[in-house]
C-alpha positions in Angstrom: -39.1 137.3 77.1 -42.0 136.1 74.9 -42.2 132.7 73.3 -41.5 134.0 69.8 -42.3 131.2 67.4 -41.6 131.3 63.6 -44.3 129.5 61.6 -42.4 127.3 59.1 -42.3 123.6 58.9 -38.9 122.2 57.9 -38.7 119.7 55.2 -36.1 117.0 55.5 -35.4 113.7 53.7 -35.6 111.5 56.7 -39.1 112.1 57.9 -42.5 111.9 56.2 -44.5 114.2 57.5 -72.3 141.0 46.8 -72.1 141.9 43.2 -71.0 139.8 40.3 -67.5 140.3 39.1 -66.2 139.4 35.6 -63.7 136.7 36.0 -63.7 135.3 32.5 -60.4 136.8 31.4 -58.1 134.1 30.0 -54.6 133.6 31.3 -53.3 132.2 28.0 -51.8 135.5 27.0 -49.6 136.1 30.0 -46.4 137.9 29.1 -43.4 135.8 28.2 -41.3 137.4 31.0 -43.3 135.6 33.6 -43.2 132.2 31.9 -39.5 132.6 31.3 -38.7 132.9 35.0 -36.1 130.3 35.8 -38.2 128.1 38.0 -41.6 129.1 36.8 -42.8 125.5 36.4 -42.6 125.0 40.1 -44.7 128.1 41.0 -48.1 126.4 41.4 -49.3 129.2 43.7 -48.9 131.5 40.6 -49.9 129.1 37.8 -51.2 125.8 39.1 -52.4 124.7 35.6 -48.9 125.1 34.2 -47.4 123.3 37.2 -49.9 120.5 36.7 -49.2 120.2 33.0 -45.5 120.2 33.7 -46.0 117.4 36.2 -43.8 119.0 38.8 -45.1 116.7 41.6 -43.9 113.7 39.6 -40.6 115.4 39.0 -40.1 115.9 42.7 -41.2 112.3 43.4 -38.5 111.1 40.9 -35.9 113.3 42.5 -36.7 111.7 45.9 -36.5 108.2 44.4 -40.2 107.7 45.1 -39.5 107.6 48.8 -42.4 109.9 49.3 -45.9 109.6 47.9 -46.3 112.9 46.0 -49.8 113.8 44.8 -50.4 115.8 41.6 -51.1 119.6 41.6 -54.7 120.6 41.4 -55.2 122.9 38.5 -57.2 125.3 40.6 -54.8 125.5 43.5 -53.4 129.0 42.6 -54.8 132.4 43.5 -55.6 133.7 40.0 -52.7 136.2 40.3 -51.9 136.2 36.6 -55.1 138.0 35.8 -54.4 140.4 38.7 -51.0 141.2 37.2 -52.7 142.4 34.0 -53.9 145.3 36.1 -51.1 145.8 38.6 -47.9 144.2 39.9 -47.9 146.5 43.0 -45.4 149.1 41.7 -43.7 151.0 44.5 -46.2 150.0 47.3 -44.1 149.6 50.5 -44.4 146.3 52.3 -42.6 145.5 55.6 -41.7 142.0 56.7 -40.8 141.6 60.4 -38.8 138.5 60.9 -35.5 136.9 62.0 -33.2 138.2 59.3 -32.6 138.7 55.6 -29.9 138.2 53.0 -29.9 141.6 51.4 -27.7 140.4 48.5 -29.9 137.5 47.5 -30.1 137.5 43.7 -33.9 137.4 43.8 -34.5 139.9 46.6 -32.0 142.7 46.5 -33.6 144.7 43.6 -36.7 145.4 45.6 -35.2 146.1 49.0 -36.1 149.7 50.0 -34.8 149.8 53.6 -33.4 147.5 56.3 -33.7 147.9 60.1 -32.7 145.8 63.1 -35.2 146.4 65.9 -33.1 144.4 68.4 -29.9 146.6 67.9 -31.4 149.8 66.5 -29.2 149.4 63.4 -29.5 148.6 59.7 -27.8 145.2 59.9 -30.5 142.5 59.2 -28.0 139.7 58.4 -27.2 136.6 60.4 -25.1 138.1 63.3 -25.1 134.8 65.2 -21.9 132.8 65.7 -24.0 129.8 64.6 -23.4 129.5 60.8 -26.4 127.3 60.4 -28.7 130.0 61.7 -31.5 130.4 59.2 -33.0 133.6 57.8 -36.7 132.8 57.9 -37.4 136.3 56.8 -35.6 135.7 53.5 -38.1 133.1 52.5 -41.1 135.1 53.6 -39.9 138.3 51.8 -39.4 136.4 48.5 -43.0 135.4 48.3 -44.0 139.1 48.3 -41.3 141.0 46.3 -39.2 138.5 44.3 -39.1 140.4 40.9 -39.8 139.2 37.4 -36.1 139.2 36.3 -35.5 135.8 34.6 -34.1 134.5 37.9 -35.6 132.0 40.3 -39.2 132.7 41.5 -41.8 135.5 41.5 -43.5 137.1 44.5 -47.1 138.1 44.4 -46.3 141.8 44.3 -43.1 141.7 42.1 -42.9 145.5 41.7 -43.5 146.4 45.4 -40.7 147.5 47.7 -39.6 145.8 50.9 -38.7 147.1 54.3 -36.8 144.2 55.8 -37.1 144.4 59.6 -35.1 142.0 61.8 -36.5 141.4 65.2 -35.7 138.1 67.0 -35.8 138.9 70.7 -39.6 138.9 71.1 -39.9 141.6 73.8 -42.9 143.8 73.6 -40.8 147.0 73.3 -38.8 145.7 70.4 -41.8 144.3 68.6 -43.4 147.7 68.9 -40.2 149.4 67.8 -40.3 147.2 64.6 -43.9 148.1 63.9 -43.2 151.8 64.5 -40.3 151.7 62.1 -42.5 150.2 59.4 -45.2 152.9 60.1 -42.7 155.8 60.1 -41.1 154.7 56.8 -44.2 154.4 54.7 -45.3 150.8 54.9 -48.9 150.2 53.9 -48.7 146.5 54.5 -46.9 144.5 57.3 -46.4 140.8 57.0 -45.6 138.7 60.1 -45.0 135.0 60.0 -44.5 134.4 63.7 -46.7 134.3 66.8 -46.6 134.0 70.6 -50.0 132.5 71.3 -50.0 135.0 74.3 -50.2 138.4 72.7 -49.9 141.3 75.2 -52.2 144.2 75.6 -49.4 146.5 74.6 -48.9 144.8 71.2 -52.7 144.6 70.7 -52.8 148.4 71.3 -50.1 148.9 68.8 -51.9 146.8 66.2 -55.0 148.8 66.7 -53.0 152.0 66.2 -51.6 150.7 62.9 -55.1 149.7 61.8 -56.4 153.2 62.7 -53.5 154.7 60.7 -54.6 152.8 57.5 -51.9 150.1 57.6 -52.9 146.5 57.0 -51.1 143.9 59.2 -51.3 140.2 58.4 -50.2 137.3 60.7 -49.8 133.6 59.9 -52.1 131.3 62.0 -49.5 128.7 62.8 -48.7 125.1 61.9 -49.9 122.8 64.7 -53.4 121.9 63.4 -54.5 123.7 66.6 -57.9 125.3 67.3 -57.1 128.8 68.3 -60.4 129.2 69.9 -58.9 127.5 72.9 -59.4 129.9 75.8 -55.7 129.5 76.8 -54.5 130.8 73.5 -54.6 134.4 72.3 -52.4 134.5 69.2 -51.5 137.6 67.1 -53.3 136.1 64.1 -56.6 136.3 66.2 -56.4 140.0 67.0 -59.3 141.9 65.6 -57.1 144.5 64.0 -55.1 142.0 61.8 -55.8 139.6 59.0 -55.2 136.0 60.2 -54.0 133.7 57.4 -54.1 129.9 57.2 -52.6 127.6 54.6 -54.0 125.9 51.5 -52.2 123.1 49.7 -51.5 121.7 46.3 -54.8 119.8 46.5 -56.7 123.1 46.7 -57.8 122.5 50.2 -56.7 123.4 53.7 -53.4 121.8 54.6 -52.9 119.1 57.2 -51.1 121.4 59.6 -52.8 124.8 59.4 -54.1 126.3 62.7 -57.7 127.4 62.5 -60.4 129.1 64.5 -63.3 131.6 64.4 -60.9 134.6 64.1 -58.8 133.4 61.1 -59.9 135.2 58.0 -58.6 133.5 54.8 -56.4 130.8 53.4 -53.5 131.2 50.9 -51.0 128.7 49.5 -48.6 127.3 52.1 -47.9 124.0 50.5 -48.0 120.5 52.0 -44.8 118.6 51.3 -46.0 115.6 53.3 -48.4 115.0 50.4 -46.9 116.9 47.5 -44.1 119.3 46.7 -44.5 122.3 49.0 -43.8 125.9 47.8 -40.6 126.9 46.1 -39.2 130.0 47.8 -35.9 131.7 48.5 -33.5 129.7 50.6 -33.5 130.5 54.3 -29.7 130.1 54.8 -28.7 133.4 53.1 -25.3 133.3 51.5 -24.8 129.7 52.8 -27.4 128.4 50.4 -29.9 125.6 50.9 -29.8 121.9 51.2 -33.6 121.4 50.9 -33.9 121.7 47.1 -34.2 118.1 46.0 -31.3 118.7 43.5 -33.9 120.4 41.2 -33.0 124.1 41.8 -29.9 126.0 42.8 -28.9 126.5 46.5 -30.4 130.0 46.4 -33.9 128.4 46.5 -35.7 125.7 48.5 -38.9 123.8 48.8 -40.8 124.6 52.0 -44.2 124.7 53.6 -46.1 126.6 56.3 -48.5 129.3 57.1 -45.3 131.4 57.3 -45.6 131.7 53.5 -49.4 131.9 53.3 -49.2 135.3 55.1 -46.7 137.0 52.8 -48.4 135.6 49.7 -51.6 137.3 51.0 -49.6 140.4 51.9 -48.5 140.7 48.3 -52.1 140.6 47.2 -53.0 143.3 49.7 -50.1 145.4 48.2 -51.8 145.0 44.8 -55.0 146.3 46.3 -53.2 149.4 47.6 -51.6 150.0 44.3 -55.0 150.3 42.6 -56.6 152.1 45.5 -54.1 153.9 47.8 -56.9 155.1 50.0 -58.4 151.7 50.8 -58.8 151.1 54.6 -57.7 148.0 56.5 -61.4 147.2 57.1 -62.1 147.4 53.4 -59.1 145.2 52.7 -60.4 142.5 55.1 -64.0 142.8 53.8 -62.9 142.4 50.2 -60.6 139.5 50.9 -63.5 137.7 52.7 -66.2 138.6 50.1 -64.1 137.5 47.2 -62.5 134.4 48.7 -62.9 131.1 46.8 -64.7 128.4 48.7 -62.6 125.3 48.6 -62.7 121.7 50.1 -65.0 118.9 49.1 -65.7 118.2 52.8 -66.1 121.9 53.7 -69.0 123.0 55.8 -69.4 126.8 55.2 -72.2 128.3 57.2 -74.7 131.0 56.1 -72.0 133.7 56.6 -69.7 131.8 54.3 -67.4 130.6 57.1 -65.9 127.1 57.6 -64.0 126.5 60.9 -61.1 124.8 59.2 -61.0 126.9 56.0 -62.1 130.3 57.3 -63.8 132.3 54.5 -62.0 130.4 51.8 -58.8 130.9 49.7 -57.7 134.4 48.6 -58.6 135.3 45.0 -56.1 137.9 43.8 -58.0 139.0 40.6 -61.3 139.5 42.3 -59.7 141.5 45.1 -58.1 143.8 42.7 -61.4 144.4 40.8 -63.2 145.0 44.0 -60.6 147.4 45.3 -60.7 149.3 42.1 -64.4 149.6 42.2 -64.3 151.5 45.4 -62.6 154.4 43.5 -65.7 154.9 41.4 
């Protein structure tokens, strides 16, 4: 059995831890439905200016009794998704998330679930089937960052009109991992998001990833949370495979986070949050119907603050779904090229080389609006 590691950092209260594109469109006229979302003020990855103005970092600090030092939100920390949404919200693009389980009745997920599949049992039950009632549903949180709809409840995913194939796969064997990928392929997924890794990917799985790539399916993997250089010759992680997009994490300070794994084969950064310095990301709870205890008393138990490259990958996967919605024929190579070419260079101490690459920050942070414009332009 493989060492199958989910890429989330738990937050507890006892530890501290080429061509020019027109990007001048204002976000002042976003539709009210988005701003009226229940916890919109916390969604700095969507609208960091609003989160900064609402002083959510200070709100969290007060909720914690100032036990933590919580830095403000940088007004440029988001991914310019509001401008992208003026063009598309990813309507009906199918995205698969392969993970440890899902609460299919979650108030902010169920409307966009298309199919469910358990690759371990070859069934459709993706819930917590463990006798351990504290067993988390990491997939719940990951999926929400892609497809949580604009419905006046909770949060918003980056592709709020896309559809989800929720695939449970915990056991980590090559055969079941491949079975999960095949289910996604066979049922129309154009994007597959994976927030786990083994650091010892097999030839069989690499071959499967190449097959998906050749079939026009874009696969994204989270890079991991150990501040580890993946160029270590003893490590070969799924996020490094040539046929996938490797995603690291940016934080509320609009720079790479303190924990994000890095290396020459990681492609982009996207918000993952850094609760050791600020608030983290607000996502769906990972306890399913049991609710959450990691919400600082600021939100309901259906939501929680969390951080990790686990969430950078699905945030990016939602952006890729938007790209497919404006250009259904875009190839995985074109997707990667566009993400890299349009990425925003971040970090005051960054050292981007002549190719635009920084070892810690990859090619920069994903810019949703620029990616959509670029994907559209390929249709002309």
